[in-house]
C-alpha beads as a LAMMPS data file, in Angstrom:
LAMMPS data file: protein, C-alpha beads

255 atoms
254 bonds

1 atom types
1 bond types

-500.0 500.0 xlo xhi
-500.0 500.0 ylo yhi
-500.0 500.0 zlo zhi

Masses

1 110.0

Atoms # bond

1 1 1 238.584 249.804 386.776
2 1 1 239.662 246.946 388.992
3 1 1 238.295 245.542 391.752
4 1 1 240.274 245.367 394.480
5 1 1 238.484 244.233 397.832
6 1 1 235.272 244.052 399.951
7 1 1 235.223 245.569 403.034
8 1 1 232.854 246.316 405.918
9 1 1 233.190 249.609 407.350
10 1 1 230.550 251.728 409.522
11 1 1 231.226 255.280 410.645
12 1 1 231.559 255.521 414.288
13 1 1 233.121 258.629 415.058
14 1 1 233.777 261.765 412.650
15 1 1 231.255 261.295 409.474
16 1 1 232.336 264.444 408.507
17 1 1 235.916 263.696 408.415
18 1 1 236.440 260.207 407.480
19 1 1 240.067 259.550 408.488
20 1 1 239.378 260.566 411.726
21 1 1 236.514 257.639 412.029
22 1 1 236.604 254.139 413.221
23 1 1 236.632 251.500 410.575
24 1 1 234.365 248.533 412.004
25 1 1 232.110 245.585 410.675
26 1 1 228.693 247.156 409.446
27 1 1 228.160 248.005 406.072
28 1 1 229.637 245.965 402.826
29 1 1 231.689 248.888 401.122
30 1 1 232.967 246.946 397.613
31 1 1 236.164 248.897 396.406
32 1 1 237.631 249.861 393.131
33 1 1 240.621 251.304 391.556
34 1 1 241.534 252.676 388.307
35 1 1 245.053 251.514 388.089
36 1 1 245.338 248.867 386.436
37 1 1 244.925 245.193 387.648
38 1 1 249.295 244.442 387.257
39 1 1 249.442 247.675 389.232
40 1 1 250.001 246.839 393.186
41 1 1 248.688 249.078 395.625
42 1 1 248.587 249.481 399.097
43 1 1 246.996 248.886 401.803
44 1 1 247.225 252.285 402.814
45 1 1 245.385 253.542 399.780
46 1 1 243.087 250.778 399.928
47 1 1 241.823 251.899 403.115
48 1 1 241.447 255.707 401.528
49 1 1 239.500 254.407 399.185
50 1 1 237.391 252.561 401.925
51 1 1 236.858 256.044 403.751
52 1 1 236.103 257.661 400.518
53 1 1 233.566 255.572 399.203
54 1 1 232.273 255.254 402.855
55 1 1 231.766 259.033 402.910
56 1 1 230.214 259.036 400.156
57 1 1 227.175 256.877 401.193
58 1 1 224.556 258.803 402.440
59 1 1 221.620 256.319 403.670
60 1 1 223.737 253.725 405.862
61 1 1 227.401 255.214 406.435
62 1 1 226.553 258.661 406.767
63 1 1 224.186 257.970 409.285
64 1 1 226.683 256.291 411.419
65 1 1 225.150 252.530 409.897
66 1 1 221.859 253.559 411.607
67 1 1 218.950 251.737 409.192
68 1 1 215.308 251.248 409.937
69 1 1 212.248 248.805 409.401
70 1 1 208.637 249.625 407.833
71 1 1 207.016 252.352 408.714
72 1 1 203.274 251.625 410.696
73 1 1 200.711 251.910 408.337
74 1 1 198.854 254.852 407.911
75 1 1 194.891 255.079 407.251
76 1 1 193.703 255.669 403.519
77 1 1 191.586 258.701 405.983
78 1 1 194.786 260.271 406.148
79 1 1 196.986 259.497 402.678
80 1 1 194.248 260.187 400.358
81 1 1 191.902 262.926 402.345
82 1 1 191.399 265.910 399.216
83 1 1 191.327 268.448 401.700
84 1 1 194.851 267.803 403.250
85 1 1 196.208 266.979 399.748
86 1 1 194.799 270.220 398.426
87 1 1 196.151 272.215 401.125
88 1 1 199.772 270.475 400.559
89 1 1 199.589 271.615 397.143
90 1 1 198.999 274.776 397.964
91 1 1 201.812 275.524 400.464
92 1 1 203.981 274.232 397.956
93 1 1 203.129 276.211 395.076
94 1 1 202.339 279.558 396.927
95 1 1 203.445 279.112 400.798
96 1 1 205.552 282.185 401.843
97 1 1 206.369 282.506 405.707
98 1 1 205.134 278.395 405.907
99 1 1 205.271 276.358 403.466
100 1 1 206.179 272.827 401.953
101 1 1 209.324 271.676 400.883
102 1 1 210.896 268.821 399.303
103 1 1 212.642 267.170 401.827
104 1 1 216.431 267.460 401.982
105 1 1 217.703 264.261 403.694
106 1 1 218.509 263.553 407.456
107 1 1 221.570 265.217 408.321
108 1 1 223.680 263.224 411.747
109 1 1 225.652 266.588 412.557
110 1 1 225.381 266.785 416.339
111 1 1 223.016 264.104 416.206
112 1 1 223.516 260.176 418.005
113 1 1 222.035 257.137 416.709
114 1 1 219.227 257.306 418.795
115 1 1 218.297 260.955 417.016
116 1 1 219.351 260.023 413.690
117 1 1 216.589 256.363 413.712
118 1 1 214.104 258.672 414.971
119 1 1 214.386 261.590 412.656
120 1 1 214.669 258.831 409.569
121 1 1 211.353 257.234 410.736
122 1 1 209.965 260.470 410.618
123 1 1 211.211 261.221 407.127
124 1 1 210.018 258.121 405.799
125 1 1 206.400 259.029 406.921
126 1 1 206.400 262.694 406.013
127 1 1 207.490 261.062 402.370
128 1 1 204.270 258.133 402.904
129 1 1 201.764 260.954 403.488
130 1 1 202.818 264.200 401.560
131 1 1 200.006 266.440 402.706
132 1 1 199.207 268.592 405.444
133 1 1 196.749 268.340 408.385
134 1 1 197.526 265.507 410.031
135 1 1 200.870 266.447 411.539
136 1 1 200.391 264.832 414.993
137 1 1 199.100 261.762 413.068
138 1 1 202.208 261.505 410.988
139 1 1 204.585 261.965 413.918
140 1 1 202.522 259.847 416.277
141 1 1 203.133 257.014 413.115
142 1 1 206.645 257.983 413.389
143 1 1 207.097 256.837 417.177
144 1 1 205.229 254.051 416.686
145 1 1 207.707 252.747 413.751
146 1 1 210.469 254.005 415.454
147 1 1 209.491 251.707 418.735
148 1 1 209.015 254.982 421.016
149 1 1 205.550 254.214 421.840
150 1 1 204.032 250.497 421.611
151 1 1 200.585 251.833 420.568
152 1 1 198.927 254.670 418.712
153 1 1 196.907 255.864 421.822
154 1 1 199.537 256.067 424.143
155 1 1 199.733 259.496 422.988
156 1 1 196.770 261.824 423.776
157 1 1 193.623 261.840 421.190
158 1 1 193.571 264.634 419.276
159 1 1 195.645 267.620 418.267
160 1 1 199.154 268.481 417.932
161 1 1 199.030 270.428 421.409
162 1 1 197.694 267.922 423.052
163 1 1 201.276 265.806 422.896
164 1 1 203.079 268.454 425.257
165 1 1 200.971 266.679 428.112
166 1 1 202.812 263.456 427.218
167 1 1 206.256 264.776 426.812
168 1 1 205.470 266.514 430.441
169 1 1 204.614 263.330 431.700
170 1 1 207.585 261.243 430.787
171 1 1 210.671 263.304 431.836
172 1 1 212.655 260.650 432.080
173 1 1 212.120 259.651 428.237
174 1 1 211.804 263.553 426.784
175 1 1 213.823 266.231 428.054
176 1 1 212.687 269.882 427.698
177 1 1 215.422 271.600 426.093
178 1 1 215.168 275.427 425.838
179 1 1 216.588 277.058 422.135
180 1 1 215.770 280.900 421.019
181 1 1 213.652 281.557 417.675
182 1 1 216.587 282.440 415.710
183 1 1 217.970 279.015 416.427
184 1 1 214.724 276.398 415.631
185 1 1 216.245 275.744 412.234
186 1 1 219.606 274.542 413.617
187 1 1 218.497 272.531 415.686
188 1 1 220.155 268.528 415.396
189 1 1 218.220 265.510 413.878
190 1 1 215.529 264.103 415.957
191 1 1 214.405 267.192 417.908
192 1 1 210.884 267.271 418.748
193 1 1 209.341 270.617 418.198
194 1 1 205.975 271.362 418.939
195 1 1 203.799 274.879 418.114
196 1 1 201.267 276.715 419.517
197 1 1 199.304 279.410 419.424
198 1 1 196.052 280.094 422.090
199 1 1 192.883 277.596 421.055
200 1 1 194.798 277.012 417.385
201 1 1 195.096 273.190 417.009
202 1 1 199.418 273.478 416.972
203 1 1 201.657 271.811 414.926
204 1 1 204.282 269.309 416.027
205 1 1 207.439 267.912 413.490
206 1 1 210.673 266.228 414.355
207 1 1 213.658 267.793 413.022
208 1 1 215.874 266.661 410.335
209 1 1 218.770 268.630 410.868
210 1 1 218.826 270.556 407.847
211 1 1 215.875 273.329 409.042
212 1 1 213.475 271.296 408.301
213 1 1 210.570 269.598 410.090
214 1 1 208.386 266.347 409.499
215 1 1 205.553 265.167 410.306
216 1 1 202.286 264.315 407.474
217 1 1 205.075 266.231 405.090
218 1 1 208.251 268.169 405.172
219 1 1 208.236 272.114 405.995
220 1 1 210.532 274.870 406.155
221 1 1 209.877 275.135 409.958
222 1 1 208.249 278.488 409.527
223 1 1 205.028 277.937 411.697
224 1 1 205.800 280.578 414.022
225 1 1 206.286 283.888 411.880
226 1 1 202.988 282.719 410.015
227 1 1 201.064 282.524 413.217
228 1 1 202.299 285.528 414.357
229 1 1 203.580 287.120 417.627
230 1 1 201.600 284.831 419.933
231 1 1 202.618 281.986 418.730
232 1 1 204.956 279.528 420.655
233 1 1 206.804 276.542 420.914
234 1 1 208.689 274.169 422.919
235 1 1 211.255 271.347 422.183
236 1 1 212.274 268.479 423.386
237 1 1 214.962 265.727 422.890
238 1 1 215.336 261.975 423.829
239 1 1 217.134 261.130 426.561
240 1 1 220.088 258.864 427.184
241 1 1 217.706 256.041 428.178
242 1 1 217.088 255.288 424.578
243 1 1 219.229 252.968 423.019
244 1 1 219.250 251.906 419.449
245 1 1 219.147 248.426 418.759
246 1 1 220.724 247.459 415.364
247 1 1 219.019 243.559 414.984
248 1 1 215.140 245.324 415.741
249 1 1 215.845 248.284 413.861
250 1 1 213.864 250.358 416.430
251 1 1 214.392 252.236 419.765
252 1 1 214.347 250.836 423.295
253 1 1 214.194 252.279 426.539
254 1 1 216.134 251.757 429.269
255 1 1 215.525 253.087 432.514

Bonds

1 1 1 2
2 1 2 3
3 1 3 4
4 1 4 5
5 1 5 6
6 1 6 7
7 1 7 8
8 1 8 9
9 1 9 10
10 1 10 11
11 1 11 12
12 1 12 13
13 1 13 14
14 1 14 15
15 1 15 16
16 1 16 17
17 1 17 18
18 1 18 19
19 1 19 20
20 1 20 21
21 1 21 22
22 1 22 23
23 1 23 24
24 1 24 25
25 1 25 26
26 1 26 27
27 1 27 28
28 1 28 29
29 1 29 30
30 1 30 31
31 1 31 32
32 1 32 33
33 1 33 34
34 1 34 35
35 1 35 36
36 1 36 37
37 1 37 38
38 1 38 39
39 1 39 40
40 1 40 41
41 1 41 42
42 1 42 43
43 1 43 44
44 1 44 45
45 1 45 46
46 1 46 47
47 1 47 48
48 1 48 49
49 1 49 50
50 1 50 51
51 1 51 52
52 1 52 53
53 1 53 54
54 1 54 55
55 1 55 56
56 1 56 57
57 1 57 58
58 1 58 59
59 1 59 60
60 1 60 61
61 1 61 62
62 1 62 63
63 1 63 64
64 1 64 65
65 1 65 66
66 1 66 67
67 1 67 68
68 1 68 69
69 1 69 70
70 1 70 71
71 1 71 72
72 1 72 73
73 1 73 74
74 1 74 75
75 1 75 76
76 1 76 77
77 1 77 78
78 1 78 79
79 1 79 80
80 1 80 81
81 1 81 82
82 1 82 83
83 1 83 84
84 1 84 85
85 1 85 86
86 1 86 87
87 1 87 88
88 1 88 89
89 1 89 90
90 1 90 91
91 1 91 92
92 1 92 93
93 1 93 94
94 1 94 95
95 1 95 96
96 1 96 97
97 1 97 98
98 1 98 99
99 1 99 100
100 1 100 101
101 1 101 102
102 1 102 103
103 1 103 104
104 1 104 105
105 1 105 106
106 1 106 107
107 1 107 108
108 1 108 109
109 1 109 110
110 1 110 111
111 1 111 112
112 1 112 113
113 1 113 114
114 1 114 115
115 1 115 116
116 1 116 117
117 1 117 118
118 1 118 119
119 1 119 120
120 1 120 121
121 1 121 122
122 1 122 123
123 1 123 124
124 1 124 125
125 1 125 126
126 1 126 127
127 1 127 128
128 1 128 129
129 1 129 130
130 1 130 131
131 1 131 132
132 1 132 133
133 1 133 134
134 1 134 135
135 1 135 136
136 1 136 137
137 1 137 138
138 1 138 139
139 1 139 140
140 1 140 141
141 1 141 142
142 1 142 143
143 1 143 144
144 1 144 145
145 1 145 146
146 1 146 147
147 1 147 148
148 1 148 149
149 1 149 150
150 1 150 151
151 1 151 152
152 1 152 153
153 1 153 154
154 1 154 155
155 1 155 156
156 1 156 157
157 1 157 158
158 1 158 159
159 1 159 160
160 1 160 161
161 1 161 162
162 1 162 163
163 1 163 164
164 1 164 165
165 1 165 166
166 1 166 167
167 1 167 168
168 1 168 169
169 1 169 170
170 1 170 171
171 1 171 172
172 1 172 173
173 1 173 174
174 1 174 175
175 1 175 176
176 1 176 177
177 1 177 178
178 1 178 179
179 1 179 180
180 1 180 181
181 1 181 182
182 1 182 183
183 1 183 184
184 1 184 185
185 1 185 186
186 1 186 187
187 1 187 188
188 1 188 189
189 1 189 190
190 1 190 191
191 1 191 192
192 1 192 193
193 1 193 194
194 1 194 195
195 1 195 196
196 1 196 197
197 1 197 198
198 1 198 199
199 1 199 200
200 1 200 201
201 1 201 202
202 1 202 203
203 1 203 204
204 1 204 205
205 1 205 206
206 1 206 207
207 1 207 208
208 1 208 209
209 1 209 210
210 1 210 211
211 1 211 212
212 1 212 213
213 1 213 214
214 1 214 215
215 1 215 216
216 1 216 217
217 1 217 218
218 1 218 219
219 1 219 220
220 1 220 221
221 1 221 222
222 1 222 223
223 1 223 224
224 1 224 225
225 1 225 226
226 1 226 227
227 1 227 228
228 1 228 229
229 1 229 230
230 1 230 231
231 1 231 232
232 1 232 233
233 1 233 234
234 1 234 235
235 1 235 236
236 1 236 237
237 1 237 238
238 1 238 239
239 1 239 240
240 1 240 241
241 1 241 242
242 1 242 243
243 1 243 244
244 1 244 245
245 1 245 246
246 1 246 247
247 1 247 248
248 1 248 249
249 1 249 250
250 1 250 251
251 1 251 252
252 1 252 253
253 1 253 254
254 1 254 255
């Protein structure tokens, strides 16, 4: 196998059809060919191999070149809480309608760079905490890591259901969207779903675009069926005021 060049590639248009995408400087791709070194390889062939290689690169190219930095510090009381951990193990082994699952990754389908940024931070937080019972903490840590909030206490203290008041107070930052129950698992990455059921603490997740919700763990979005007919939900998405900053690897709000 012979190395035929190094190119920079960032998939900016259609990540599911690389032939229709526009290369730009962003991610370095080492390009190789199986042809002997003495064989002349056309620029068209090189370009094709660059695009094929780029389509395979999941973390940096498939997600539109979006990268993230470190996540906010998570307290030991959350990371090592024995009740949370035992609940996580139970729901992963014996969960029925609502269960913990291995993260399937973040899909870029129908998602903007800003959506992907939030989802990638949520994914990293969920994979770091890996417990249940701290969903609101997980999402707040993802928000803090992504730059959506500047301080942990910017959002209300309390439980997952208490987050709704924050989203409703900031319609310039979060847009409520109406989605049928049947389509919840079809939501693109980066959507925020808050589940409620009367006085229950509720549940909150950031979607990954693959039918899963991420918070302090990754679950199958089956909370409604788990809680019964009185369970409700509300969905929010980031407004156009949010912009992804490639240098800081965070989101910034521009009013």
